[in-house]
N, C-alpha and C positions, 0 to 999 in steps of 0.2 A: 845393500838388502838386506835386511833379516831372514836369517833362516831358523827352522823351526827343526827339533829333533824327531825322527822317524818313532813313531809308535811302537813301542816293546811288544813282544807277543805275551800274552798270557800263559800259552803254554808253546814249548819250541821242542822238538823232537829233530836230533841231528845223526843222520845215519844208522840209525836202530837196526840191531841185527841180534837174532835169537836162533840159536843152533840145539837140536832137540837130537840126539843118535847120529851126530853127524849132519843132519838137513837143516838147512838155515827156511826154519817156518814163519820166519818174520827176516827179510832182505833189504838191508838198506833203506829203512823208510824215515822218510824226512817230512816233516810238516809242522805247519804253525797255526795256532787259535789266537784271536785277538780275543779281549773281552767283549762278552755278549754275542759272540758270533756261534752259530752251530758248525760245527764239521763232521761230515758224513762219513766213518769208514765203511764202505758197500763193496760186497763181493760174496760169491759162495762160501758155504763151509769150507773150512778147513783153508782158507786164504790167508790167515795170518791175523784177522780182525780183533778176536778177543786175545790173544796173545799180546798185541800191541798194546792193549787196554790195560792188561793185566800187570804189565812192565810199568806203563805211566803210573798205576797204583802204587806200585810198589811191592806185589805180592809176588813177583817174579823178576829176576834181574837177566838185564839184556848180556850178552855176551862182548858187544861193541856198542858204542854209541853214547850219547848224551841227552839228558831231560834238562831242560831249564825250565822255569816259572819265574815271569815276571823279570826276566833277565839275570835271575841266580841259578847256578849250577845245583840242583838237586840231586842229581844222579848220573854218575858214569861207572866204570868199572872199577873205579877206588872209592870215591865218593858214595856215599848211600844214606838219605835222609827217608827213618823211618816212616813206614805210610799213614802212621797216626798225626806224622808233623809236616806232611805236603799241603794241607788244605785243600783235600780234595775229596770231593762228596762222590758216593757210588749208587747207582741204580741198577738192578738186573731184573730178569723175567720173575723170578722168585723175590716177592717183597719183602720177606724176612722179616717178618714184622714179631713182636715178642706177645705169644698168645696171651701172657698173662699179667701184661700192663695193657693200661686203657690207653685210648688212640691219643689222648694229651701225656701221658708217659711215655709213650713211643716215640712221640717225636720230640720230646723235651730230653731223650737219654743220652744224645752228642754233645748237651750244652751244659757249661760251667757258668757258675755266680750266683746270685743271690736267688732264692726261688721265686721271688716276685717278679723279677728280671725276666728269668726265663720262660716262665708262664706265659707275660706278657707278648714275648715272641711266639709261643707256642699258638695263643690266640689268634694273633694277627696272620699268621700262616695258614691256620686254619679257615680262617674267613676267606681268606684269597682263594682256596681251594672250594669253597663251599662245605666244608664239615665242620663248622662251629657246631652246630645242635648236637654234635657227636662226640663233644669234648671226653664224658666220662663211660662212653661205650669202648666195646673190645673189638678184637679184630674179626671174631667169627661173628659178629653180628653186623657186619658190611658185606657190601657186594665185592664181587673182584675189581670194578672200577674204583670202588670208595676207597679200598685197600691199597689199590696204586696212588689213589692222592696222598694217603697218608705216609706211604714210601717215599713219597715226592717232597713234602715236608717235613718229613724227619732228614732226608737228605739235605734239603735245603737251611735247615735250622742254626746252624753252626755258621751260616753263611760263606761256603767254601768259594776258593777263586774259579775253582774249578770244578766240572761236574762231568762224570763218565757214566755213560749210559750202554749198558749190553743187551740188546734186544727187551727194552722194557716194557713193549707193548704187544708183545707175540701171543701171552697169555689171556688176553681180552677179548671179548666178544665183538665180533666185527662191529657191529651195531653202536658200539662204545668207544672203538679204537679213534674214529675220526675226532670225536669231540674232545677226548681227554689229550691226545696227542696236541691238539692245540690249545686247549688251556696249560699244559705244562708247557708249550713254547712261550706262550705269554708272559708266565710266572718268571723262566728260567731268562727271558730278556730283559723283566722289568728288574732284577737282580742282578744285570749285567754280569752273569754268570759264563765263563767259554765253557760250549760244552763239546765233549768230543762222542758222537755216538755211533754204537756199531748197530747194524742191520743188514739181513739179506734179500730183505725187500725195496726193489728200487722205487714203488710209489711212498713208502714211509719217507726215504730219501729224497725225493724231490719236492715232499710235501714239508720237511722242515729243515731241510738243510740250508745253511747260505754257501756253503762249499763241499760240495762229494769228491772222496780223494776213490777211484774206485780200483779195487786191490784184488791180485790174482798172481798164484803162487808164490806169496810169502811178499809181493812188492806191491807198489802203488804203479800204477799202469797209465792214470788219467787222473789230473786234477782240474776242479774249477766250479763255478757257478753251476747249478744243475740244468739250465737252458744250454751252457755251453756243451757240458758233457753230454748230454741228449743230441743234442743236434751238432755236434762237430766230432762224433767218434772216433776214437784212433784205430780200432780194428772191427771186423766182422764180430766178433765175439762181443766186444763192447756195444755194438748195435742190439744184437740180441740179448744182451743179458736186462734189457729196459723193457723190450717187447718182442713179438715175433717179427722174424724178417723172411724177406723173399731174396732169391739169390739168382741171377743170371751170371751162367757163363759166357766169357769171350776171351779174345785174344788180340793183343794191341798190333796195330800196323797203322804206320805213321802218325803215332799219336792218338788212335783214334780206335775204340771200340765199337765192334759190330754187334748191335743187339735183333731182337723182334721190335723192338719200341726207335729203331735208329741208331745211329754212330755218336758215340759218348767221348768227350774229350778226356782221355788220359794222360794228362803232363806229368813230365819226370817219369815216366814208365817206359822202360826201353822196349823197343819193336820186337814180337815174339814172345812176351810173357804172357801168360795164362791170367785174367785177373776175375774178381768176384765185383759184380755191380749188386749192392745192397741197399733194398728200400722197404720201406714199411707198410704193411696193409692199408695203414691211413691215407698213403699216399696214392694210392691206386685210383684213376678216374674210371668212372665206367659211364659208356655211352652207349644206347640201344642199337640194335642192329637193323639197319633200314635199307632193304632194296639193294645189298650185298655191297653198299658204298660206305666206306668209312668216312667220319668227320674229317676237316682239313688237316694238315699239320700243321703246327705251332712251333716257333722256334723253344718256348720255356718247355712244353710238353712232348715235342719229336712227333714221330711217327705213330698212331694210333696201331695196335696191332689186334687179329681176331682171336678170340677164345672162346670158350665154352663153358658152362657151369657144368662142373663137376660134381659139387655137395654144396647147400646154403645152411648155415645154423642161425637161429635165435639166442642172442646170448644176454637178455636182458634190456640195457642199454643199448646194443648196437647187435647188428648182422654181419656174420662172416660169412663171406662167400669165397668158396675155393674154385679157381678157374683152370681149366688145360689148353695151353697154350696151340694155337694151330700151328705155329712156326717148327717148334721141335718138342711139343708135347710135356715141355716143364709147367711145373705147377706154380699159380701164384695166386695168393691170398689176398683178400681185399675187406677191409671193413665197413660197414655203412652204419650211421646213425638212424636208430628206430628199426623199424620191421622191413626188411627186402630179402625176401627168402623166393627166387626166380627157381624154375624147375631144372632139373639135370638136363643137360644137353642144350638149353638155349644159348644163342650165339650172342657175342655182345663185343665190344670196340674197348679195351682197354689201354691207358695212358699213363704217363707216370710223369710228374715234372722235375727236370733234370737236377734242379736246385736242392730236390730231395732224394736224390741218389749219392751213395759213397762208392767210390772205386777203389779196391785193396788189391795187389798181387797177391793171387791165391796161396793160401798157407802162411802168409806173412805174419807175426807177432811183432806190437811195438817195442821199442828199447825203453830200459827204465835208465 
């Protein structure tokens, strides 16, 4: 049988560690990015995302670990290919355009070779980012979104194998951001560029990434496709990083956790363990209270529980309703599409699909 060699990652980080003042700000990070793939380093400020990016760019040295590009070692603690020879493009929040150069000259800045060839490449890129009419304009004559697209064209002009992006869209108006992100992603995919993107915004990661690496305290705590990271979180903090989360407290007895919504299976958790049952507001089902009688329990949603409205707010595309549970006074949030603003004190029956709940031993953190 004919065998095919496994594809080589465009970017391969192996056990990268960076210490500052004795503290590991990046701690044993390993990941790979294939050509045409967008991998997002997602996490709160200070978790090590940007430091990882700087080490890949070559502007900061790791204390341990290796960086490989297309199967070639470019940096370890002995070998170091200089930043300008790595074939890596950079895009940051600050577009860093040269104010005294035209749009065309900004894009052509990193190109080599005959002028005719360089400016043919410039015209092609400007056309692809819909900026060809601004060939001779200067940066101060452009909007923020247009400057961002010039910065993208400049970064792509030398045809880098890898693009590093550090919060590149955070300075843009919300109305522009989604469209520019989509245009940027289309262009990067068309160039077959491997992209390592840093952001602290879950929505941006979900929108752009083929793979998300969720970082915390210098390390990667979870990696996977956006859908898998969202629907199969490793711990309560991972749930809460992507959205609001409700938490019910319970204790395991006989592999079951008893709650106001009935008993939940807790496989593999020892009896007597305190657990958090975590679920998102959009997974709460709301039924009207009629004659004091709740809906019939279902295997998928368990036992309906009585709750009263504490407050309700309209958020534009959905309504957020906060309930106080009759069972124990706990607060539960629910989101409803459109306008739903019941008065405080109104009773409702709530239920939650069991397959949308996550059970974690209280206070646990995932191993890295």
